N, C-alpha and C positions, 0 to 999 in steps of 0.2 A: 730496355734493360741496360744497366750500366756495367762497366767492367768490374767494379768492386763487388757486384752481386754474384760474380762467378769465381770467387776465391775460396781457398780451403787452406788448412794448416796441416803440417806434417808433425811427426812425434817430437821434433825439436822446436816446435812453435814457429817455424818459418811459414810465411804466407806465400801461397802460389796460386796461379790461375788453375782452375780445374782442368784436368785432361778430359778429352772426349771419352764417352763410354765406348765399349768395343764396337767397332764398325765392321764392315766387310773385309775379310782378309783374303788377299790374292797371292797366289804362289805361281811363279813361272819356273818350270824345270828346264834348265839349260845343260846339256851334256858338254862339258868343257872340252872334251876330246874333239868336238866338231864345231861348236859355236863359242866364240870368245865372249867375254863379259866385260863391258866398259861403260863409260858414261852415256854413250849414245844408245847402246842396247837397253840400258835401264830406262832411258827416256822413251824409247819405243814401247817398252812394257807399260809405262805410265800413260802414254798416249792411248794405248788399247783400252786401258781402264776408263779413261776420261771419255772415250768415244762411246762407251756403253752407258754412260750416265744419262739419265733423263729425269729431271732437267739437268743441263750442264751446269757445273759450278762456276761462280764468278771469281772466287778466290781459292787458290790452292796453297796449302801449307805443307811443307816437307820437313820432317825432322830426320836428320841424317847422321851417320857416323862420319869419322874423318878419314875413312879409307879413300884411296885414290879415285875410285869410281864415283864418289858422292861428296867429296870434300868441297865446301863452298869456295875455297880459295883456289881451286883447280880451274884453269881456263877452259878446258874441255867440258867440265861440268857447267860452267857459265854459259857456253854456247848451247849445250844440250837443253838446259832448263829454259834459256831464253827462247829457244825455238818452240818449246811446249807453250810458253806464255803467248807467243805471237800466233802460233797455229790455231789455238783455241780461243783467241781474242779474250784472254782472261783480264779482268780488271787488275788483278795482282797475283803474283806467284812469289812466295818467299821460301827460302831454304835456310835452315839453321841447324848447326850441329851442337851436340851437348858439350858442356864444358869439359876440359880434360879430367879424366878419371871418373866421369859420370855417365859413361856409355851404358852402364848397367840399367839406367832408367829408360833406355831406348825401347819404345813399344814393340818394335819388331823383334828385338832380342827376347823380350818377355813372351811374345807370341810363339817364338821358335821352340820354347820349352814344351808347349802343348804338342807341337808337330813332332818333336822327337819322341815323346811318349807314345804317340800313335804308331810309331815304327817299332816299338818294343816287341821282340820275338818274331819279327818279320824276316823271312828268308827270301832273298832275291836269287835269281838264276845265277849260278857261278860262272865266272869268266876264266879263260885260259890265263896261265901265269904271265905269258908274254903276249900282250894284246897286239903288238906291232907285227907279230908273225901271222896273224889271222888276216883273212881277206877283208877288205873294207866293207863289203856288203854284210858279212857275218858280224863284224864289229858293230855296224849300224843297227843290225837286227837285235843284237844283245842290249845295246843302250835303249832302244825303243821299247823292248819288253820291260826293262827296269823302270823306265819313265812311266809307262802305262800302269804298272803296278803301283808306283808312287801316286799317280793321279787318282787311281781307284781308291786308295786308302785315304788320302787327304781330302778328296771330294766328299767322303762320308764322315769327316771329322768336323766337329763344331768348334768355333772360336767365338766366345760371347754367345750371342743369340742366333748366329748364322752359320751355315755350312761353308767351309772354305771353298773358294773358287780356284781351281787349279788348272793350269794350261801347260801343255808340252810344246817346246820348240824343237821340232824334229831336225835331224842332221841335214845340213845344207839348206835350211829354211831361209827364205829371203827376209831381211830385216826391213821393217816398214815404220815410218817413212824415212828415217835417218840412216843413210847407208854410206856416208862419206867420212867416217871416223878417221881413217888413215890420212886422207887428204887434209882435213882440218888440223890434225895433230902435227903434220909436217909443216903446214902453213904457219901455225903458231910458233914453231921453232925457227923457221927460215925468215919470217917477216916479209919485207918487200923484195927479197930475193926469190921468193916463190913465184912460179910462172902464173899462178891463178890468184895472186895477191889482190889485184884491183877488183877482181870478180867477187871476192869474199869481203873486202874491206867495208863496202857499203853496209852489208848485213851486220857485221860485227860492230861497226861504229854505231849503228842504230840501236843495237842491244846495250852498248855502253851508255848511251844517252838516256836509256830508260831503266837503269839499274843502280841500286845503292849497294856498295860492297864494303863490308867491314870484316874484321876477324870472325870466322865461323858463321858468316851471315851473307846471304844474297837476297835482294828484294827487287823484283821487276814490277813496274807499275805503269799504267797509262799516264801519259804526261798531260792530256787534256788540252794541248795547244791546238789552236784553230788551224795552224799550218801543218799539222801532223795528220796525214790521211788515215793512219792506223788508229789513232787515239781519239780524235775529235768526235764529240757527241755520241760516244759509245760506252760510257761508264754505266754499268748496270747496278752497282751497289755503292752509291756515293758515300754512305755513312761509314762503311768499312774502309773506303779509300781515305776518308778524312782522319780516321783514328790511326791507321797504320802509317800514313804520311807524317802525322804528328810525331810518332815514335822515331821515325828516321831522323828528324831534325832536332830531337830532344837530346841535348848534350849530356844529360845525366845517365844515358845508357852506356855503360862502359864495356870493355872486354870482360869475359868471365874472370872474376877476380876474388881471391881470398883476402880477408882482412882481419886482423887481430881484434878489432873492435866489435866484430859481428860473430856470434856463435863460437866464441873461443878460438877463432882462427882456423877452424876445422871444416867450415862449410863455405860454399860459394854464396854470394848474394843472390837472392831471388829477384826476378824481374819486377815483382810488386814492390819489393823493398826500394829499388832504385827509382821507380816511377813516382812513388809516394814521397820521396825525399827531395826537398827543394834545393838543397845544396850538394853539389857533387863531392866537395871535400868531406862533408859530413857522411856521405853515403859510402865512399870507398877509401877515404883516408888520404892525406897529402902524400904520404910515402908511396902509395900505389899510383897516384896520379903522376908523380914524377917518373915512376917505372914505366907507365904506359906511354908517356911522352917520349921516353928514350927509345921505345919500340917503334914509334911512328916514323915512317919514311916520307910522309906528306900525302897530299891529295891532288887529284887531277883538277885543273882549273876549268875544264869543260864539262865534266860529269861528276857524279857522286862516287867516285872510285878511290878507295884508300889503298895506297901502295903497301905491300908487305915486305918488299925488299927492293934493292937497286935493280935487280934483274926484272922484277915485276913492273917497275916503272918503265924500263926500257921497252919491254914487250907491249905494254899498254900504249905507249906513244907511237907505235907503228900504226895503230888503228884509230886513235883519238888524239887530236881532232882529225 
């Protein structure tokens, strides 16, 4: 099957690749009062989902918002997703966020509407006005009862053709397997001044060498080099590898861009528009090409990392080469 066989058009006659039909929806309830939410905790949740898959996927695609916990430009997100890719020996893992002002198309946002409707007229056990004045055990019990009620409701709610899979993360639950968020966060800020810099540098440098980074986009893939113990002779889906690797090197894929020549200047170009256009100038217009060049800070000479700022370049050079 060719890519062109999986396209559809919207009401403005723009051509898009078809979105997957509704799959399994997973919800992880985290009581923020006890458990923090960050790039590593989200990665742990994704790992739990992948560990249950049989057979295991060879390629994982994540469509994210640009919040701190999931923004592809965030270094902590880079490390978290890179660890997922490496731990499960995925051929490829890529994360892309929606173009600015287009987050309303995020599949999770759409799914959340169904979940909110399921909570209509539901009453949870009331809490005291000042939670801090209660004993910790009583507070924990209150949160646990609320989460159990949410799990009960959402586990009986359908999204698409399947019942939602809901899981509670109880107070003081151990995070698995990524539990060094604060260490990595401080390491990325301190660079070679951190006491564990050399311990982590090898891992982060390895991830840099297997990653393509552009605006709103991260792509980890096996390098297939014979001198790379992780990647050699281990690609399970070579055709998908060939297609996605080609997109990385295709200079006609720009940053999300509006252009007056397309859709009256009110819509972003679709990926199909750009791939099918042989001339970058024709696709996004010379004015926008000049604007994009002005935004570029350059690229790393040792990996496929595009700098977003001078600070980004400085941080990157601590670990690569």
